[in-house]
The first five atom37 places (N, CA, C, CB, O) and aatype in JSON, in Angstrom:
{
  "aatype": [12, 0, 1, 10, 6, 18, 13, 19, 18, 19, 10, 1, 15, 11, 5, 18, 14, 15, 1, 10, 18, 9, 7, 13, 16, 6, 3, 9, 16, 11, 1, 9, 6, 5, 8, 2, 0, 7, 10, 9, 11, 18, 15, 11, 1, 18, 7, 14, 17, 6, 10, 6, 15, 18, 9, 15, 19, 11, 2, 11, 11, 16, 0, 10, 18, 10, 6, 1, 18, 10, 11, 15, 7, 15, 7, 13, 0, 13, 10, 11, 11, 1, 10, 10, 15, 2, 13, 9, 15, 15],
  "atom_mask": [
    [1, 1, 1, 1, 1],
    [1, 1, 1, 1, 1],
    [1, 1, 1, 1, 1],
    [1, 1, 1, 1, 1],
    [1, 1, 1, 1, 1],
    [1, 1, 1, 1, 1],
    [1, 1, 1, 1, 1],
    [1, 1, 1, 1, 1],
    [1, 1, 1, 1, 1],
    [1, 1, 1, 1, 1],
    [1, 1, 1, 1, 1],
    [1, 1, 1, 1, 1],
    [1, 1, 1, 1, 1],
    [1, 1, 1, 1, 1],
    [1, 1, 1, 1, 1],
    [1, 1, 1, 1, 1],
    [1, 1, 1, 1, 1],
    [1, 1, 1, 1, 1],
    [1, 1, 1, 1, 1],
    [1, 1, 1, 1, 1],
    [1, 1, 1, 1, 1],
    [1, 1, 1, 1, 1],
    [1, 1, 1, 0, 1],
    [1, 1, 1, 1, 1],
    [1, 1, 1, 1, 1],
    [1, 1, 1, 1, 1],
    [1, 1, 1, 1, 1],
    [1, 1, 1, 1, 1],
    [1, 1, 1, 1, 1],
    [1, 1, 1, 1, 1],
    [1, 1, 1, 1, 1],
    [1, 1, 1, 1, 1],
    [1, 1, 1, 1, 1],
    [1, 1, 1, 1, 1],
    [1, 1, 1, 1, 1],
    [1, 1, 1, 1, 1],
    [1, 1, 1, 1, 1],
    [1, 1, 1, 0, 1],
    [1, 1, 1, 1, 1],
    [1, 1, 1, 1, 1],
    [1, 1, 1, 1, 1],
    [1, 1, 1, 1, 1],
    [1, 1, 1, 1, 1],
    [1, 1, 1, 1, 1],
    [1, 1, 1, 1, 1],
    [1, 1, 1, 1, 1],
    [1, 1, 1, 0, 1],
    [1, 1, 1, 1, 1],
    [1, 1, 1, 1, 1],
    [1, 1, 1, 1, 1],
    [1, 1, 1, 1, 1],
    [1, 1, 1, 1, 1],
    [1, 1, 1, 1, 1],
    [1, 1, 1, 1, 1],
    [1, 1, 1, 1, 1],
    [1, 1, 1, 1, 1],
    [1, 1, 1, 1, 1],
    [1, 1, 1, 1, 1],
    [1, 1, 1, 1, 1],
    [1, 1, 1, 1, 1],
    [1, 1, 1, 1, 1],
    [1, 1, 1, 1, 1],
    [1, 1, 1, 1, 1],
    [1, 1, 1, 1, 1],
    [1, 1, 1, 1, 1],
    [1, 1, 1, 1, 1],
    [1, 1, 1, 1, 1],
    [1, 1, 1, 1, 1],
    [1, 1, 1, 1, 1],
    [1, 1, 1, 1, 1],
    [1, 1, 1, 1, 1],
    [1, 1, 1, 1, 1],
    [1, 1, 1, 0, 1],
    [1, 1, 1, 1, 1],
    [1, 1, 1, 0, 1],
    [1, 1, 1, 1, 1],
    [1, 1, 1, 1, 1],
    [1, 1, 1, 1, 1],
    [1, 1, 1, 1, 1],
    [1, 1, 1, 1, 1],
    [1, 1, 1, 1, 1],
    [1, 1, 1, 1, 1],
    [1, 1, 1, 1, 1],
    [1, 1, 1, 1, 1],
    [1, 1, 1, 1, 1],
    [1, 1, 1, 1, 1],
    [1, 1, 1, 1, 1],
    [1, 1, 1, 1, 1],
    [1, 1, 1, 1, 1],
    [1, 1, 1, 1, 1]
  ],
  "atom_positions": [
    [[29.43, 41.13, -51.24], [28.71, 42.26, -51.92], [29.4, 42.85, -53.05], [28.44, 43.33, -50.98], [30.58, 43.18, -52.92]],
    [[28.71, 43.04, -54.31], [29.29, 43.42, -55.48], [29.83, 44.8, -55.49], [28.39, 43.26, -56.5], [29.32, 45.67, -54.79]],
    [[30.81, 45.03, -56.24], [31.24, 46.49, -56.38], [30.33, 47.36, -56.85], [32.3, 46.66, -57.2], [29.51, 46.89, -57.64]],
    [[30.23, 48.68, -56.55], [29.4, 49.5, -57.03], [29.68, 50.44, -58.17], [29.06, 50.09, -56.11], [28.87, 51.12, -58.81]],
    [[31.12, 50.34, -58.31], [31.61, 51.13, -59.51], [33.01, 50.7, -59.95], [31.64, 52.66, -59.2], [33.83, 50.33, -59.11]],
    [[33.28, 50.73, -61.26], [34.52, 50.61, -61.75], [34.99, 51.73, -62.6], [34.59, 49.46, -62.4], [34.2, 52.52, -63.1]],
    [[36.43, 51.82, -62.8], [36.77, 52.81, -63.48], [37.7, 52.69, -64.5], [37.1, 53.6, -62.75], [38.79, 52.17, -64.27]],
    [[37.31, 53.22, -65.94], [38.19, 53.28, -66.98], [38.83, 54.64, -66.98], [37.52, 52.97, -68.25], [38.2, 55.69, -67.07]],
    [[40.34, 54.51, -66.84], [41.14, 55.75, -66.86], [42.02, 56.1, -67.9], [41.86, 55.79, -65.83], [42.48, 55.23, -68.64]],
    [[42.35, 57.48, -68.04], [43.4, 57.65, -69.02], [44.48, 58.51, -68.19], [42.85, 58.41, -70.45], [44.14, 59.5, -67.54]],
    [[45.74, 58.07, -68.26], [46.72, 58.75, -67.67], [47.61, 59.36, -68.73], [47.43, 57.9, -66.75], [47.76, 58.84, -69.84]],
    [[48.24, 60.55, -68.31], [49.1, 61.14, -69.34], [50.47, 61.25, -68.64], [48.54, 62.6, -69.88], [50.53, 61.73, -67.5]],
    [[51.58, 60.82, -69.28], [52.93, 60.96, -68.99], [53.3, 62.37, -68.52], [53.69, 60.57, -70.17], [53.12, 63.31, -69.29]],
    [[53.77, 62.55, -67.41], [54.35, 64.13, -67.08], [55.6, 64.35, -67.83], [54.75, 64.42, -65.4], [55.87, 65.52, -68.12]],
    [[56.34, 63.48, -68.17], [57.68, 63.54, -68.77], [57.58, 63.39, -70.33], [58.61, 62.39, -68.15], [58.39, 64.01, -71.02]],
    [[56.7, 62.65, -70.86], [56.42, 62.39, -72.33], [54.84, 62.8, -72.47], [56.75, 60.69, -72.78], [54.03, 61.87, -72.53]],
    [[54.39, 64.08, -72.53], [52.92, 64.55, -72.62], [52.19, 63.81, -73.74], [52.83, 66.12, -72.9], [50.96, 63.79, -73.68]],
    [[52.82, 63.19, -74.8], [52.08, 62.64, -75.93], [51.76, 61.11, -75.56], [52.97, 62.78, -77.34], [51.02, 60.44, -76.28]],
    [[52.35, 60.6, -74.4], [52.08, 59.3, -74.12], [51.03, 59.04, -73.22], [53.13, 58.74, -73.69], [51.14, 59.53, -72.1]],
    [[50.0, 58.34, -73.49], [48.81, 58.15, -72.8], [48.85, 56.59, -72.32], [47.54, 58.53, -73.75], [49.44, 55.75, -72.99]],
    [[48.19, 56.3, -71.17], [48.05, 54.87, -70.77], [46.42, 54.82, -70.46], [49.09, 54.44, -69.35], [45.87, 55.77, -69.89]],
    [[45.72, 53.69, -70.86], [44.4, 53.58, -70.72], [44.34, 52.33, -69.88], [43.63, 53.54, -72.05], [44.94, 51.31, -70.21]],
    [[43.54, 52.43, -68.66], [43.49, 51.12, -68.0], [42.02, 50.94, -67.39], [0.0, 0.0, 0.0], [41.07, 51.68, -67.65]],
    [[41.97, 49.92, -66.6], [40.67, 49.68, -65.75], [41.05, 49.51, -64.28], [39.84, 48.35, -66.25], [42.15, 49.03, -64.03]],
    [[40.25, 49.84, -63.32], [40.54, 49.37, -62.02], [39.22, 49.55, -61.2], [41.79, 50.15, -61.4], [38.21, 50.04, -61.7]],
    [[39.29, 49.12, -59.88], [38.23, 49.17, -59.11], [38.65, 50.32, -58.08], [37.87, 47.75, -58.5], [37.77, 50.77, -57.34]],
    [[39.88, 50.79, -58.0], [40.44, 51.68, -56.97], [41.39, 52.53, -57.62], [41.09, 50.96, -55.82], [42.56, 52.18, -57.71]],
    [[40.96, 53.7, -58.1], [41.74, 54.58, -58.88], [42.87, 55.16, -58.22], [40.97, 55.58, -59.38], [43.98, 55.28, -58.73]],
    [[42.51, 55.55, -56.97], [43.66, 56.2, -56.42], [44.89, 55.19, -56.04], [43.17, 56.97, -55.17], [46.08, 55.53, -56.04]],
    [[44.5, 54.13, -55.76], [45.61, 53.04, -55.46], [46.28, 52.62, -56.85], [44.91, 51.63, -54.71], [47.48, 52.35, -56.87]],
    [[45.56, 52.58, -57.91], [46.09, 52.15, -59.09], [47.06, 53.27, -59.7], [44.94, 51.79, -60.02], [48.06, 52.95, -60.34]],
    [[46.71, 54.6, -59.46], [47.68, 55.68, -60.0], [48.93, 55.68, -59.14], [47.03, 57.18, -59.97], [50.02, 55.98, -59.65]],
    [[48.81, 55.32, -57.78], [49.86, 55.3, -56.94], [50.82, 54.12, -57.53], [49.35, 55.1, -55.42], [52.05, 54.22, -57.61]],
    [[50.05, 52.92, -57.95], [51.03, 51.93, -58.42], [51.65, 52.23, -59.58], [50.51, 50.69, -58.59], [52.76, 51.75, -59.78]],
    [[51.06, 53.07, -60.53], [51.87, 53.53, -61.93], [52.97, 54.27, -61.44], [51.01, 54.52, -63.05], [54.11, 53.99, -61.8]],
    [[52.71, 55.33, -60.54], [53.8, 56.11, -60.21], [54.81, 55.65, -59.31], [53.38, 57.19, -59.77], [55.74, 56.42, -59.07]],
    [[54.77, 54.39, -58.7], [55.74, 53.79, -57.9], [56.43, 52.73, -59.03], [55.02, 53.06, -56.47], [57.2, 51.91, -58.54]],
    [[56.26, 52.69, -60.23], [56.98, 51.98, -61.04], [56.51, 50.37, -60.98], [0.0, 0.0, 0.0], [57.22, 49.49, -61.47]],
    [[55.29, 50.1, -60.36], [54.87, 48.77, -60.25], [54.11, 47.99, -61.34], [54.14, 48.76, -59.2], [53.86, 46.79, -61.3]],
    [[53.79, 48.86, -62.34], [52.92, 48.49, -63.52], [53.98, 48.37, -64.67], [51.68, 49.65, -63.87], [54.49, 49.39, -65.13]],
    [[54.28, 47.18, -65.09], [55.39, 46.99, -66.07], [55.21, 47.84, -67.43], [55.49, 45.43, -66.42], [56.23, 48.42, -67.79]],
    [[54.21, 47.99, -68.13], [54.07, 48.8, -69.34], [54.3, 50.13, -68.96], [52.75, 48.67, -70.0], [55.11, 50.71, -69.68]],
    [[53.81, 50.8, -68.01], [53.72, 52.19, -67.78], [54.91, 52.72, -66.96], [52.42, 52.5, -67.11], [55.1, 53.91, -66.69]],
    [[55.71, 51.65, -66.57], [56.86, 52.06, -65.59], [57.97, 53.04, -66.41], [57.67, 50.57, -64.97], [58.59, 53.97, -65.91]],
    [[58.04, 52.68, -67.5], [59.09, 53.46, -68.48], [58.78, 54.82, -68.62], [59.14, 52.92, -69.93], [59.71, 55.6, -68.84]],
    [[57.44, 55.32, -68.52], [57.14, 56.7, -68.85], [56.76, 57.49, -67.82], [56.2, 56.81, -69.76], [56.45, 58.66, -68.05]],
    [[56.74, 57.0, -66.6], [56.26, 57.67, -65.34], [57.06, 59.1, -65.12], [0.0, 0.0, 0.0], [58.03, 59.42, -65.81]],
    [[56.61, 59.79, -64.23], [55.44, 59.73, -63.43], [54.18, 60.03, -64.29], [55.56, 60.71, -62.27], [54.32, 60.54, -65.4]],
    [[53.0, 59.75, -63.82], [51.74, 60.0, -64.53], [50.77, 60.75, -63.9], [51.15, 58.88, -64.87], [50.85, 60.83, -62.67]],
    [[49.87, 61.33, -64.48], [48.73, 62.18, -64.04], [47.57, 61.79, -64.62], [48.91, 63.56, -64.31], [47.51, 61.43, -65.79]],
    [[46.5, 61.85, -63.76], [45.08, 61.41, -64.22], [44.53, 62.43, -65.35], [44.01, 61.4, -62.88], [44.24, 63.58, -65.02]],
    [[44.41, 62.06, -66.44], [43.87, 63.02, -67.53], [42.21, 62.96, -67.56], [44.52, 62.56, -69.07], [41.5, 63.96, -67.66]],
    [[41.8, 61.75, -67.47], [40.26, 61.58, -67.48], [39.9, 60.22, -66.95], [39.64, 61.73, -68.96], [40.7, 59.29, -66.96]],
    [[38.7, 60.13, -66.5], [38.18, 58.77, -66.14], [36.67, 58.57, -66.18], [38.61, 58.45, -64.77], [35.95, 59.55, -65.98]],
    [[36.15, 57.43, -66.42], [34.75, 57.29, -66.58], [34.45, 56.27, -65.51], [34.31, 56.86, -68.06], [35.15, 55.25, -65.48]],
    [[33.52, 56.43, -64.66], [32.89, 55.47, -63.88], [31.7, 54.79, -64.29], [32.64, 55.98, -62.81], [30.69, 55.37, -64.69]],
    [[31.86, 53.34, -64.17], [30.87, 52.39, -64.76], [30.44, 51.56, -63.62], [31.47, 51.5, -65.95], [31.22, 51.33, -62.7]],
    [[29.15, 51.07, -63.63], [28.43, 50.34, -62.58], [28.7, 48.83, -62.68], [26.91, 50.61, -62.67], [28.69, 48.06, -61.72]],
    [[29.0, 48.42, -64.21], [29.16, 47.14, -64.5], [30.46, 46.7, -65.0], [28.24, 46.81, -65.32], [30.96, 47.28, -65.97]],
    [[31.06, 45.71, -64.41], [32.47, 45.31, -64.78], [32.67, 44.92, -66.08], [32.94, 44.28, -64.0], [33.73, 45.22, -66.64]],
    [[31.77, 44.24, -66.69], [31.9, 43.78, -68.0], [31.74, 45.08, -69.03], [30.79, 42.62, -68.23], [32.33, 45.18, -70.11]],
    [[30.94, 45.91, -68.56], [30.96, 47.2, -69.48], [32.11, 48.03, -69.46], [29.89, 48.1, -69.15], [32.48, 48.62, -70.48]],
    [[32.75, 48.11, -68.29], [33.92, 48.83, -68.04], [35.18, 48.05, -68.89], [34.14, 48.91, -66.38], [36.02, 48.68, -69.53]],
    [[35.16, 46.81, -68.8], [36.31, 46.06, -69.41], [36.11, 46.32, -70.99], [36.28, 44.38, -68.99], [37.09, 46.42, -71.73]],
    [[34.95, 46.4, -71.4], [34.51, 46.56, -73.0], [34.87, 47.92, -73.29], [32.82, 46.31, -73.37], [35.37, 48.16, -74.39]],
    [[34.67, 48.96, -72.38], [34.91, 50.23, -72.65], [36.51, 50.45, -72.74], [34.21, 51.07, -71.62], [36.98, 51.17, -73.61]],
    [[37.26, 49.86, -71.86], [38.68, 49.91, -71.92], [39.09, 49.51, -73.22], [39.32, 49.09, -70.91], [39.68, 50.32, -73.93]],
    [[38.85, 48.3, -73.63], [39.24, 47.54, -74.79], [38.85, 48.41, -76.01], [38.54, 46.1, -74.81], [39.56, 48.4, -77.01]],
    [[37.67, 49.19, -75.95], [37.38, 49.92, -77.12], [38.35, 51.18, -77.28], [35.91, 50.33, -77.07], [38.84, 51.56, -78.35]],
    [[38.53, 51.74, -76.05], [39.42, 52.96, -76.07], [40.88, 52.72, -76.49], [39.43, 53.58, -74.71], [41.61, 53.62, -76.9]],
    [[41.24, 51.44, -76.33], [42.55, 50.85, -76.92], [42.68, 50.48, -78.33], [42.87, 49.66, -76.25], [43.72, 50.1, -78.88]],
    [[41.35, 50.67, -78.95], [41.43, 50.12, -80.25], [41.61, 51.26, -81.22], [40.2, 49.28, -80.58], [41.48, 52.35, -80.67]],
    [[41.89, 51.3, -82.54], [42.08, 52.27, -83.32], [40.85, 53.48, -83.36], [0.0, 0.0, 0.0], [40.95, 54.7, -83.22]],
    [[39.85, 52.78, -83.55], [38.68, 53.96, -83.45], [38.31, 54.33, -82.17], [37.35, 53.59, -84.07], [37.78, 55.44, -82.09]],
    [[38.47, 53.62, -81.03], [38.31, 54.11, -79.69], [39.27, 55.21, -79.39], [0.0, 0.0, 0.0], [38.91, 56.23, -78.81]],
    [[40.53, 55.0, -79.8], [41.57, 55.91, -79.5], [41.35, 57.15, -80.21], [42.88, 55.36, -79.82], [41.48, 58.21, -79.61]],
    [[41.01, 57.12, -81.46], [40.53, 58.41, -82.06], [39.48, 59.11, -81.57], [40.22, 58.26, -83.26], [39.47, 60.34, -81.63]],
    [[38.46, 58.39, -81.02], [37.28, 59.04, -80.37], [37.85, 59.72, -79.06], [36.07, 57.93, -80.03], [37.47, 60.84, -78.72]],
    [[38.71, 59.02, -78.39], [39.19, 59.59, -77.09], [39.97, 60.93, -77.43], [40.18, 58.5, -76.29], [39.72, 61.97, -76.82]],
    [[40.87, 60.85, -78.36], [41.58, 62.09, -78.6], [40.63, 63.35, -79.07], [42.66, 61.79, -79.68], [40.89, 64.5, -78.69]],
    [[39.53, 63.04, -79.92], [38.93, 63.93, -80.43], [37.83, 64.37, -79.57], [38.6, 63.57, -81.6], [37.53, 65.56, -79.64]],
    [[37.18, 63.6, -78.76], [35.91, 63.9, -78.05], [36.2, 64.04, -76.37], [34.79, 62.64, -78.41], [35.48, 64.71, -75.63]],
    [[37.25, 63.36, -75.95], [37.36, 63.34, -74.44], [38.64, 63.98, -74.05], [37.31, 61.88, -73.85], [38.77, 64.29, -72.86]],
    [[39.52, 64.21, -74.8], [40.83, 64.89, -74.14], [40.77, 66.15, -75.1], [42.49, 63.88, -74.24], [40.66, 66.1, -76.32]],
    [[40.85, 67.32, -74.31], [40.83, 68.59, -74.91], [41.94, 69.16, -75.45], [40.42, 69.39, -74.14], [41.88, 70.07, -76.28]],
    [[43.11, 68.63, -74.98], [44.39, 69.1, -75.38], [45.63, 68.09, -75.46], [44.71, 70.14, -74.46], [46.7, 68.14, -74.85]],
    [[45.17, 67.12, -76.41], [45.83, 66.05, -76.9], [47.05, 66.44, -77.67], [44.95, 65.28, -77.68], [46.96, 67.13, -78.69]],
    [[48.26, 65.99, -77.17], [49.4, 66.47, -77.79], [50.18, 65.24, -78.65], [50.31, 67.11, -76.65], [50.8, 64.38, -78.02]],
    [[50.13, 65.21, -79.99], [50.46, 64.19, -80.84], [52.14, 64.25, -80.74], [49.77, 64.43, -82.39], [52.82, 65.21, -80.38]],
    [[52.54, 63.06, -81.12], [53.9, 62.94, -81.2], [54.5, 63.27, -82.43], [54.26, 61.74, -80.88], [55.72, 63.19, -82.57]]
  ]
}
């Protein structure tokens, strides 16, 4: 049976509020727990993390495209300006 939804999510570091992490997952609760347990190499250094925002997508290909876009220069600018209400720049 195919997955019904995928998540593109944005985490904010509690210790370094200007630090964001953008990712993709099928199980958002489990993935945040992995980030906060230090199991994800890139995000380990800046934990603990809190969920800032997420988007639910039905198609895996679309979710992966959205994640890649939000990590790009123009996508990150869109994220800061339109999706995050209180972005703190470094």
